[in-house]
N, C-alpha and C positions, 0 to 999 in steps of 0.2 A: 849106414847101410852101404853096401858095395854098389858102385854104379853098374857093375856087370849084372847085377840082379835085375836091373831095369831094361836090359838090352837083349836083342836077338841078333846074331851075326854082326856085332859091333855097332848096331844102330839102336837108338832108343825105341822101345816098342810100347805103344799105348796099352796093349793087352798085358804085358808084363808089369807095367806100372800099375795098372788097374788091379791086377791080381794081388800085388803087395799091399795096395791101399784099400782093398775090399770094396771096389766099386766097378763101374763098367768102363770099357774103352771109350764109349761115347762121352761119358762124364769127364774122363781125363782130357779128351780132345777139347771139349767146351771149356774146361778149366784152364787149358793152355792157350785158349783163344784160336783154336783151329776148327774150321768147318768140316763137316762130314766129307765133302768133296776133296778137301786138302789131304785127307789121310786114307782114302780108299785105294787099296792096292799098294804093293810093296814099293813101287817107284815113287808114289806120291808121299808116303810116310817117310821115305828116305830123302826127301827134298831138303835143301838147306834150311828153308823156313820152318818146316815141321820139326826137324831135328833141333833147331835152335830153341824153339818154343818148349819142346819136351825137355831139353837139357836144362833150360832155365827153371822150369818147374821142379825137376829132380834136384838140381843144385840147391835151390832154396829150401826144399824140404829136408835134404840132408844136413844143411847148415843149422837148422833149428831142432832137428830130431833129438840131439842130446838134451836139450832144454826140456822137452816134453816127454821123453822116455820111450816114444815109439813113433814110427813113421805115420801111423794112423792119426795120432794126436797132432803131429806136426802138420799133416794135411788139413785137419779141421781148423787149426790156427790159420794156415795159409789162405783158406777160403773165407773165413768168417770174422777174423779179428781186425777191426780198424786200427791202423797204425797212427800213433800220435805224430803230428807234424805233417801228415799227408791228407788233410781235409777229410778224414773219415774213410779213406780208401783202404782196402785190404791189400795184402801182398799179391793176391791173385789179380786184382784189378790193375795194380801197378805193373806187374809183369806183362799182362795182356796189352798194356799201353806202351810196351817197350822200355819200361823203367826197372828192369831186373837189377841193374847195377845200383840203383837207389835203394832197393830193398836189401840187397846184400850189404851195402854200406850202413844202412840202418841197423841191421842185425849185428854187424861188427861193432858199431858204436854202443849198442846195448850190452853186448858181451864184454866190452872193455869198461863198462860202468858209466859211459856217457849216455845220458838219456835224451832222446830226440824231442 
């Protein structure tokens, strides 16, 4: 899916992400590890922290979408599937803990045939 689909005025938008993933903006913010206060108003949702968290969520979903056939199924995986080698944590939990690079490395390893 195109990154532009998730953005408004060149910034990631919880509402646009939620629309694509058939959920709510509040759910997207929780999934990204953002509090309601951190995303209220255009200035706050455009902060470096909020944009980084939303970008990591979108990048991870986009990376696995081809494997699952849809963004919605990729989102379900992101939220619920424990990753081997990460003590039962899901991609969502790892990204919220600042470990998005580990998740992307794991996905790359699986895609190349190396199992974690």
